[in-house]
C-alpha positions in Angstrom: -0.1 0.0 0.1 1.3 3.4 -0.8 0.3 6.1 1.7 1.0 9.9 1.5 1.2 12.0 4.6 1.2 15.8 4.7 0.7 18.0 7.7 0.4 21.7 8.1 2.9 23.1 10.5 0.4 23.5 13.3 -0.5 19.6 12.9 2.9 18.0 12.6 2.8 17.0 16.4 -0.4 15.3 15.8 0.9 13.5 12.7 3.8 12.2 14.4 1.5 10.9 17.1 -0.7 9.2 14.6 2.4 7.6 12.9 3.6 6.3 16.2 0.2 4.8 16.9 0.0 3.1 13.6 3.8 2.3 13.1 3.3 -1.4 12.8 0.8 -0.8 9.9 2.9 2.0 8.3 6.0 -0.1 8.5 4.3 -2.6 5.9 3.5 0.4 3.6 5.4 2.5 1.2 5.0 5.9 3.0 5.8 9.2 1.3 5.6 12.6 2.9 6.6 16.4 2.3 10.1 17.2 3.5 9.7 18.5 7.0 7.0 16.1 7.9 8.9 13.1 6.5 11.9 14.2 8.6 10.0 14.2 11.7 8.2 10.9 11.0 11.6 9.3 10.5 13.2 10.8 13.5 10.2 10.6 16.0 8.2 7.9 14.9 10.8 5.6 13.6 9.2 4.7 10.2 10.7 4.6 6.9 9.6 7.4 4.7 10.3 8.6 1.1 10.8 12.3 1.6 9.7 14.6 -1.2 10.2 18.3 -1.4 8.9 20.6 1.4 5.5 21.8 0.9 6.4 25.3 0.0 8.9 24.1 -2.5 6.3 21.8 -4.2 6.2 18.6 -2.3 2.5 18.9 -1.9 2.4 19.2 -5.7 4.6 16.1 -6.1 2.2 14.2 -4.0 -0.8 15.6 -5.9 0.7 14.4 -9.2 1.2 10.9 -7.8 -2.4 11.0 -6.8 -3.5 11.9 -10.1 -1.3 9.0 -11.5 -3.1 6.7 -9.3 0.3 5.9 -7.4 -1.2 6.7 -4.0 -3.7 4.4 -2.4 
């Protein structure tokens, strides 16, 4: 399963908490995230994440393109 995670700055702490809670599931998935969110997920939740660009640099658009191509479940 291919999962994309994006969090606004004010919600990054909650995203890390969610990733910790679901780490066993997420560890069986291909997880992609925007740059800063991805860095925090790797460091704080201990999951493997494909980091794309930071949101302001186009990471959200990269994920959107993958969605449009059917590459995100």
